[in-house]
C-alpha positions as CSV (number, residue, x, y, z in Angstrom):
1,X,35.0,80.7,-5.9
2,X,31.5,80.0,-7.4
3,X,32.3,77.3,-10.0
4,X,28.8,77.3,-11.4
5,X,28.7,81.0,-12.1
6,X,32.4,81.3,-12.9
7,X,32.9,84.1,-10.3
8,X,34.8,85.1,-7.3
9,X,32.2,85.0,-4.5
10,X,34.6,86.4,-1.7
11,X,38.1,87.3,-1.3
12,X,40.6,88.4,1.3
13,X,43.2,90.9,0.5
14,X,46.5,89.5,1.7
15,X,49.3,90.3,-0.6
16,X,50.2,93.4,-2.8
17,X,49.3,93.2,-6.6
18,X,52.4,91.4,-8.5
19,X,53.1,90.4,-11.9
20,X,54.4,86.9,-13.0
21,X,58.1,87.1,-13.1
22,X,60.1,86.6,-16.3
23,X,62.2,83.9,-14.7
24,X,60.0,81.1,-13.5
25,X,62.2,80.2,-10.8
26,X,61.8,83.5,-9.0
27,X,59.8,83.5,-5.8
28,X,56.0,84.4,-6.2
29,X,53.1,84.4,-3.7
30,X,51.9,80.8,-2.9
31,X,48.7,79.6,-1.4
32,X,48.2,76.4,0.4
33,X,45.0,75.4,2.3
34,X,44.7,72.9,5.2
35,X,41.2,72.5,6.6
36,X,39.6,75.9,7.3
37,X,43.1,77.7,7.2
38,X,44.9,79.2,4.2
39,X,48.6,79.9,4.3
40,X,49.9,82.6,1.8
41,X,53.5,83.6,1.3
42,X,54.7,87.2,0.4
43,X,58.1,87.0,-1.1
44,X,58.2,90.8,-1.4
45,X,58.2,91.2,2.3
46,X,59.4,87.7,3.4
47,X,56.1,87.0,5.2
48,X,53.7,84.2,5.7
49,X,50.0,85.1,6.1
50,X,47.5,82.9,8.0
51,X,43.9,83.3,6.9
52,X,40.9,81.7,8.7
53,X,38.5,80.8,5.9
54,X,35.4,80.5,8.1
55,X,35.7,84.2,9.1
56,X,37.6,85.4,6.0
57,X,40.2,87.3,8.0
58,X,43.9,87.2,8.4
59,X,44.7,85.8,11.9
60,X,48.4,86.2,11.9
61,X,51.4,87.4,9.8
62,X,54.8,86.0,10.5
63,X,58.2,87.4,9.5
64,X,60.4,84.9,7.9
65,X,64.2,85.0,7.9
66,X,64.4,84.1,4.2
67,X,62.4,84.8,1.1
68,X,59.6,82.2,0.9
69,X,59.6,80.2,-2.3
70,X,57.6,77.1,-1.8
71,X,55.0,75.9,0.6
72,X,53.6,72.7,1.9
73,X,50.6,72.3,4.2
74,X,49.7,69.0,5.9
75,X,47.1,67.9,8.4
76,X,47.6,65.4,11.1
């Protein structure tokens, strides 16, 4: 995001379009960034996507055994 111009300067399509659920407790896509890696959950398909922010490409998609609701990223 270009904060000075107030524009999105680049994007990576990761999840399908979605609308904010009526119930705030319902799962929704979640984004967490750790270093040069972004992690994005997709509740509709129970997947976790890994995006390399230096190349702006999805490097992995993992099927999850449950619908993801929250996400935490830490560096060591």
